C-alpha positions in Angstrom: 29.4 -70.5 -1.5 31.3 -72.8 0.9 30.8 -72.6 4.6 34.3 -71.1 5.1 33.7 -68.4 2.4 30.3 -67.5 4.0 32.0 -67.0 7.3 34.6 -64.8 5.8 32.0 -62.8 4.0 29.9 -62.2 7.1 33.0 -61.3 9.1 34.0 -58.7 6.5 30.4 -57.3 6.5 30.5 -57.0 10.2 33.7 -55.1 10.1 32.5 -52.8 7.3 29.3 -51.8 9.0 30.9 -49.7 11.8 33.2 -48.1 9.3 30.3 -47.1 7.1 28.5 -45.6 10.1 31.6 -43.7 11.1 32.0 -42.4 7.6 28.6 -40.8 7.5 28.9 -37.0 7.4 27.3 -35.0 10.2 24.1 -33.3 9.2 24.8 -29.7 7.9 23.4 -27.0 10.2 21.8 -24.2 8.0 23.3 -20.8 8.3 21.2 -17.7 8.1 22.7 -14.2 7.5 20.9 -11.2 8.9 21.2 -7.7 7.3 19.6 -4.5 8.3 20.3 -0.8 8.3 21.3 1.2 11.4 19.8 0.0 14.7 17.6 -3.1 14.3 17.2 -4.6 17.7 13.5 -5.0 16.9 14.4 -7.5 14.3 16.5 -9.8 16.4 14.1 -10.6 19.2 11.2 -11.2 17.0 13.2 -13.3 14.5 14.6 -15.5 17.3 11.2 -15.9 18.7 9.8 -16.9 15.4 12.6 -19.5 14.9 11.8 -21.1 18.2 8.1 -21.3 17.3 8.8 -23.3 14.1 11.3 -25.6 15.9 14.8 -24.1 15.5 17.3 -23.2 18.2 20.1 -20.8 17.2 23.4 -22.5 17.7 21.9 -26.0 17.5 19.6 -26.6 14.7 20.4 -23.4 12.9 23.2 -20.7 13.0 22.2 -17.1 12.7 24.9 -14.7 11.6 24.2 -11.3 13.1 27.2 -9.5 11.7 25.1 -7.7 9.2 22.8 -6.3 11.8 22.8 -2.5 12.5 25.1 -1.2 9.7 24.9 2.1 7.9 23.3 2.3 4.5 26.7 2.9 2.7 28.0 -0.4 4.2 25.0 -2.6 3.2 26.5 -3.7 -0.2 29.8 -4.8 1.4 27.9 -6.7 4.2 25.7 -8.4 1.7 28.7 -9.4 -0.4 30.4 -10.8 2.7 27.4 -13.0 3.6 27.4 -14.4 0.0 31.2 -15.2 0.4 30.4 -17.0 3.7 27.9 -19.2 1.8 24.9 -18.6 4.0 21.8 -20.6 3.1 19.4 -17.8 3.5 19.6 -14.0 3.9 17.0 -12.2 6.0 17.0 -8.5 5.1 14.9 -5.8 6.8 14.6 -2.3 8.0 14.4 -0.7 4.6 14.3 -1.6 1.0 18.0 -0.6 0.7 19.0 -3.6 2.8 17.0 -5.9 0.5 18.4 -4.3 -2.6 21.9 -4.8 -1.3 21.3 -8.5 -0.8 19.5 -8.8 -4.1 22.4 -7.2 -6.0 24.8 -9.5 -4.2 23.2 -12.8 -5.2 20.6 -14.2 -7.6 20.6 -17.7 -6.1 20.7 -17.5 -2.3 17.0 -17.1 -1.0 16.2 -13.7 0.5 13.5 -13.2 3.1 12.6 -9.5 3.4 10.8 -7.6 6.1 10.2 -4.1 4.9 7.8 -1.3 5.3 7.9 -0.4 1.6 6.0 -1.1 -1.6 8.1 -4.1 -2.6 6.7 -4.2 -6.2 7.2 -0.4 -6.6 10.7 -0.7 -5.3 11.6 -3.5 -7.8 12.2 -6.1 -5.1 9.6 -8.5 -6.5 7.4 -9.0 -9.6 4.2 -9.3 -7.7 2.8 -10.2 -4.3 1.3 -13.5 -5.5 4.3 -14.6 -7.6 7.4 -12.7 -6.4 9.7 -14.4 -8.9 13.5 -14.4 -8.4 15.0 -15.2 -5.1 13.1 -12.6 -2.8 10.0 -13.2 -0.8 8.8 -12.3 2.7 6.6 -9.7 4.5 5.9 -6.1 3.3 3.8 -3.2 4.5 1.8 -1.0 2.2 2.6 2.1 4.3 1.7 4.6 1.6 -1.9 3.6 2.1 -1.5 3.8 5.9 -0.5 7.5 5.7 -4.1 8.4 4.7 -5.4 6.7 7.9 -2.6 8.3 10.0 -3.6 11.8 8.7 -7.3 11.0 9.4 -6.4 10.0 12.9 -4.4 13.2 13.5 -7.4 15.3 12.4 -9.7 13.4 14.7 -7.2 13.7 17.6 -6.5 17.3 17.0 -9.4 18.8 15.1 -7.6 22.1 14.3 -4.9 20.3 12.2 -5.0 21.7 8.6 -1.4 21.6 7.4 0.7 18.5 7.9 4.5 18.1 7.3 5.5 14.7 5.9 9.1 13.8 6.8 10.7 11.7 4.1 14.2 10.5 3.1 15.1 11.1 -0.5 17.8 8.4 -0.3 15.1 5.8 0.6 14.2 4.0 -2.7 10.6 3.7 -1.7 10.0 7.2 -0.6 10.2 9.0 -3.9 7.3 7.1 -5.4 5.4 7.2 -2.1 5.3 11.0 -1.9 3.6 11.2 -5.3 0.8 8.9 -4.1 0.2 10.3 -0.6 -1.0 13.7 -1.7 -3.8 12.1 -3.7 -4.7 9.7 -0.8 -5.4 12.5 1.6 -7.0 15.0 -0.7 -10.5 14.2 0.5 -9.4 15.1 4.1 -8.9 18.7 3.2 -5.4 18.9 4.6 -2.5 20.6 3.0 0.6 18.4 2.9 4.1 19.8 3.1 6.9 17.3 2.2 10.0 17.9 4.1 13.3 16.1 3.3 15.4 14.5 6.0 18.8 13.4 4.7 21.8 11.5 5.9 22.4 8.1 7.7 22.6 10.1 11.0 20.1 12.9 10.3 20.2 16.3 12.0 16.6 17.3 12.6 17.3 21.0 13.2 17.2 21.8 9.5 14.0 19.9 8.6 12.2 21.3 11.6 13.2 24.8 10.5 11.5 24.0 7.2 8.4 22.7 9.0 8.2 26.0 10.9 8.6 28.1 7.8 5.8 26.2 6.1 3.6 26.6 9.2 2.7 23.0 9.6 0.7 22.2 12.7 1.4 18.4 12.8 3.9 15.9 11.3 3.8 12.4 9.8 7.0 10.4 9.6 7.4 7.8 6.9 9.0 4.5 8.0 12.8 4.8 7.5 16.0 4.1 9.3 15.9 7.8 10.5 13.4 6.5 13.0 16.3 4.9 15.0 16.7 8.5 16.2 13.1 8.9 17.1 13.9 10.2 20.5 15.6 13.2 19.1 12.9 13.7 16.4 10.0 13.5 18.9 11.8 15.9 21.2 11.9 18.5 18.4 8.2 17.9 17.8 7.2 18.3 21.5 9.3 21.5 21.9 7.5 22.9 18.9 4.1 21.7 20.1 3.6 19.5 16.9 1.5 16.4 17.2 3.2 13.5 15.4 2.3 10.1 14.0 4.2 7.3 12.3 3.7 3.6 11.5 5.2 1.5 14.3 4.6 1.5 18.1 8.3 2.0 18.8 7.7 5.6 17.6 5.3 6.2 20.5 7.7 4.5 23.0 10.1 7.2 21.9 7.5 10.0 22.8 5.7 10.3 19.5 2.0 11.1 20.0 0.5 8.2 17.9 1.3 5.3 15.7 -0.9 3.3 13.4 0.4 0.3 11.6 1.4 -3.4 12.0 3.5 -4.9 14.8 7.2 -5.1 13.9 7.9 -8.1 16.2 5.0 -10.1 14.5 6.4 -9.3 11.1 9.7 -10.7 12.1 8.1 -13.8 13.6 6.3 -14.3 10.3 9.7 -14.1 8.4 10.9 -17.1 10.4 8.1 -19.2 8.8 9.4 -18.3 5.4 12.9 -19.5 6.5 11.4 -22.7 7.7 9.6 -23.3 4.4 12.7 -22.6 2.3 14.9 -24.8 4.4 12.3 -27.6 3.8 12.6 -27.1 0.0 10.2 -24.3 -1.1 11.4 -21.8 -3.7 11.2 -18.1 -2.8 9.7 -17.4 -6.2 6.7 -19.6 -5.4 6.0 -18.2 -1.9 3.5 -15.3 -2.0 4.6 -12.2 -0.2 2.5 -11.5 2.8 1.1 -8.2 4.1 -0.1 -7.7 7.7 -3.8 -8.2 8.3 -3.8 -6.6 11.7 -3.0 -3.0 12.4 -2.8 -1.4 15.8 -3.4 2.2 17.1 -1.0 3.2 19.9 -1.4 6.6 21.7 0.8 8.3 24.3 -1.2 10.4 26.8 2.1 11.4 28.3 3.0 13.1 25.0 -0.5 14.5 24.6 -0.1 16.2 28.0 3.4 17.6 27.1 1.7 19.0 24.0 -1.1 20.6 26.0 -3.7 18.4 24.2 -6.8 16.7 25.5 -7.5 13.8 23.1 -11.2 13.0 22.3 -12.7 9.9 23.9 -13.8 8.8 20.5 -10.1 8.4 19.5 -8.9 6.9 22.8 -11.5 4.1 22.8 -10.2 2.9 19.5 -6.6 2.6 20.7 -5.1 -0.9 21.1 -2.7 0.5 23.6 -2.6 3.8 25.6 0.6 4.8 27.2 0.0 6.9 30.3 
């Protein structure tokens, strides 16, 4: 190459370099779609906290689409389909298996991270905990097994309890199979269970509590379900009828339930963010084992106990992780 040709070549290269840099596409910011039934404020704070802990900032390194948060069950399929049309990179579904099923029916390719208090295998969401298969993974709670412990705690807290009403939602895909197992789980406790249906996206508890009264139940267990977004109304009915109540999550006690025994919802949502992180870094949902909480907490409200006219045994109180006074 002649000296003149070399100079021309170098000049062209120098001109091309800035053009090449300018032509580089900006890095795509991942978009996450959130879907959950009815009120799900508990999901949002925990999820955002979890994202920060693994290095993401909403609006900067990731975009979270909250439009699917807090919708009624009948709108879940449409919301899930809309998230798919918007081409989100990951769907985070929680609150109930209905939200996860809506997302799963809408897409077989977009990864879905679930946070549910259902038996995910029994509900058909995954093949197994160790190898979920498909495009769904995440965090799930074996709440059917927790009911046995909840009834046991009720009996210890209120020794006279002998007939317990279990409030369940026949529209919840996980509840139908759960009610078949629960009776066997508590048989050794010598407690008669009365299964009482609570129906509708916005349930009216007047009817169910009339059934509870007719069956002469002296305490209630509430299965995890979107109906718990109306916990304040539910627990008011229970207090007015002098019925001790227990459910799975501490938010139930904050709404004047007597006791809760189960995992921490915020922690579950924080864990879901780690799944999002791993998937964004290339992991496949089918290869990520589904987690179950390893820590469970007992929360008790002495305020509610007083309203019920109860004095709880010290043997129960000393085991509580939190006592609301």
